[in-house]
C-alpha positions in Angstrom: -34.6 15.1 2.6 -31.4 16.2 4.3 -30.8 12.7 5.5 -31.2 11.4 2.0 -28.8 13.9 0.6 -26.2 13.1 3.3 -26.5 9.4 2.6 -26.0 10.1 -1.1 -22.9 12.2 -0.4 -21.4 9.5 1.9 -22.1 6.8 -0.7 -20.5 8.9 -3.4 -17.4 9.4 -1.2 -17.1 5.7 -0.4 -17.5 4.8 -4.1 -14.8 7.3 -5.1 -12.4 6.0 -2.4 -13.1 2.4 -3.5 -12.6 3.2 -7.2 -9.3 5.0 -6.4 -8.0 2.0 -4.3 -9.0 -0.4 -7.1 -7.1 1.8 -9.7 -4.0 1.9 -7.5 -4.1 -1.9 -7.0 -4.2 -2.4 -10.8 -1.2 -0.1 -11.1 0.6 -2.0 -8.4 0.2 -5.3 -10.1 1.1 -3.9 -13.5 4.3 -2.2 -12.2 5.4 -5.2 -10.1 4.9 -7.6 -12.9 6.9 -5.4 -15.3 9.8 -4.8 -12.9 9.9 -8.5 -11.9 10.2 -9.5 -15.6 13.0 -6.9 -16.1 14.9 -8.0 -13.0 14.8 -11.7 -13.8 16.3 -10.9 -17.2 19.1 -9.3 -15.4 19.7 -12.4 -13.3 18.0 -11.4 -10.1 16.5 -14.2 -8.0 15.2 -14.8 -4.5 16.5 -17.2 -1.8 14.8 -20.6 -1.4 11.8 -20.2 0.8 11.4 -16.5 0.2 8.3 -15.0 -1.4 8.3 -14.8 -5.2 9.9 -11.7 -6.6 6.5 -10.5 -8.0 4.9 -10.7 -4.5 7.7 -8.8 -2.9 7.5 -6.1 -5.5 3.8 -5.8 -5.1 4.3 -5.1 -1.4 6.9 -2.5 -2.4 4.7 -0.7 -4.8 1.7 -0.7 -2.4 3.9 1.2 0.1 5.1 3.6 -2.6 1.5 4.4 -3.7 0.0 4.6 -0.2 -1.0 8.2 0.6 -2.6 10.0 3.6 -5.7 12.2 3.4 -3.6 15.1 2.2 -1.9 13.1 -0.6 1.5 12.8 1.1 3.3 9.4 1.1 2.6 7.3 4.2 6.0 5.5 3.8 9.5 6.3 2.7 10.9 3.4 0.7 14.7 3.1 0.8 16.7 0.9 -1.5 20.3 -0.2 -2.0 22.1 -2.9 -4.0 25.7 -3.2 -3.0 28.2 -5.9 -4.0 30.4 -8.1 -1.9 32.3 -11.4 -2.1 29.8 -12.9 0.3 26.0 -12.8 0.4 25.7 -12.0 4.1 28.1 -9.1 3.9 26.3 -7.6 0.9 22.9 -8.0 2.7 24.1 -6.2 5.9 25.5 -3.4 3.8 22.3 -3.2 1.7 20.2 -2.9 4.8 22.4 -0.1 6.2 22.4 1.8 2.9 18.6 1.5 2.5 18.2 3.1 5.9 20.5 5.9 4.9 18.3 6.3 1.8 15.3 6.7 4.1 17.2 9.1 6.3 18.0 11.2 3.2 14.3 11.3 2.1 13.4 12.4 5.6 16.0 15.1 5.6 14.6 16.4 2.3 11.1 16.6 3.8 12.5 18.4 6.8 14.3 20.9 4.5 11.0 21.5 2.7 9.3 22.3 6.1 12.1 24.7 7.0 11.8 26.5 3.7 8.0 26.7 4.2 8.7 28.1 7.7 10.8 30.9 6.2 8.1 31.7 3.7 5.6 32.0 6.6 8.1 34.1 8.6 8.4 31.5 11.3 12.2 31.4 10.7 14.7 33.9 9.3 16.8 32.9 6.4 19.9 32.8 8.7 18.1 30.4 11.1 16.9 28.2 8.3 20.5 28.0 6.9 21.8 26.9 10.3 19.1 24.2 10.6 19.7 22.9 7.1 23.4 22.8 7.7 23.0 20.7 10.8 20.3 18.6 9.1 22.7 17.6 6.3 25.4 16.7 8.8 23.1 14.4 10.7 22.4 11.6 8.1 24.2 8.9 10.0 22.6 9.8 13.3 19.1 9.9 11.7 19.7 6.6 10.0 20.8 5.1 13.3 17.7 6.5 15.1 15.3 4.6 12.8 13.4 1.9 14.5 12.2 -1.4 13.0 11.8 -1.1 9.3 9.4 -3.0 7.1 11.3 -5.4 4.7 9.8 -5.3 1.2 12.3 -6.8 -1.3 15.3 -9.0 -0.9 16.9 -10.6 -4.0 20.4 -11.2 -5.3 22.4 -12.1 -8.4 25.8 -13.6 -9.1 28.1 -11.4 -11.1 30.6 -12.6 -13.7 33.5 -11.9 -11.4 32.0 -14.3 -8.7 30.8 -11.6 -6.4 27.2 -11.3 -5.2 25.0 -8.3 -5.5 22.1 -8.0 -3.1 19.1 -5.7 -3.5 17.2 -4.6 -0.4 14.1 -2.4 -0.2 12.8 -1.2 3.2 9.8 0.9 4.2 9.4 3.2 7.1 6.4 5.3 8.2 6.9 8.9 7.0 5.5 10.5 10.1 7.9 8.5 12.4 10.9 9.2 10.2 10.1 12.9 10.3 9.7 12.9 14.0 12.9 11.1 14.6 14.8 13.3 12.1 13.4 16.4 13.9 14.5 15.1 17.3 18.0 14.3 16.1 18.4 17.8 14.5 16.8 19.4 17.5 19.3 17.8 19.9 22.2 19.1 17.8 20.7 22.5 17.6 20.4 22.7 21.4 24.1 21.9 21.7 25.2 24.5 19.1 22.4 27.1 18.8 20.1 27.2 21.8 16.6 28.4 21.0 16.4 27.1 17.4 15.3 23.7 18.6 12.0 25.1 19.8 11.4 27.0 16.6 12.0 23.8 14.6 9.4 22.1 16.8 6.9 24.8 16.0 7.7 24.6 12.2 7.1 20.8 12.1 4.0 21.1 14.2 2.6 23.7 11.8 3.3 21.4 8.9 1.2 18.7 10.5 
């Protein structure tokens, strides 16, 4: 009897997970198709040999909707669309700015963890303020510390003035971004305020 109940619960759980994944996939396809249509109207196109814009956007939305068992995003998706006279220059700038976007999202998550640590009395308000101040100054270092990103979208359009605008979207695992952000901030804390680095470690560990 117990075995039968257990099997029934497992089956129900698997069915729920499957139904949720199916619903997410439908939303992915719907959103990707809608955005692709809108972007094409605005003149965006992909380079010869690249995946169709719809396919690229589908990958981007899958990463956006992907969640862990606690409901947190598994990936940060960074985006940028700078303009330059030359395609390659705009592309390089877009890749750099997309990484900065990811770094900013990671900083926001770290700030939330610090605020939670204050609420749980793991950090004082003064200690939290010091950590947040250093965190906000570390955007460039955090961005530079990011490893290999996952390319999702790359498209471009020609502007009336002859310049080229390039859109780039990149994904990066949330857990890795948080760990690298923490390490960058921790290193700075150890240089300026010894002892706070260990407290930050504990706050992040408690969050996990």
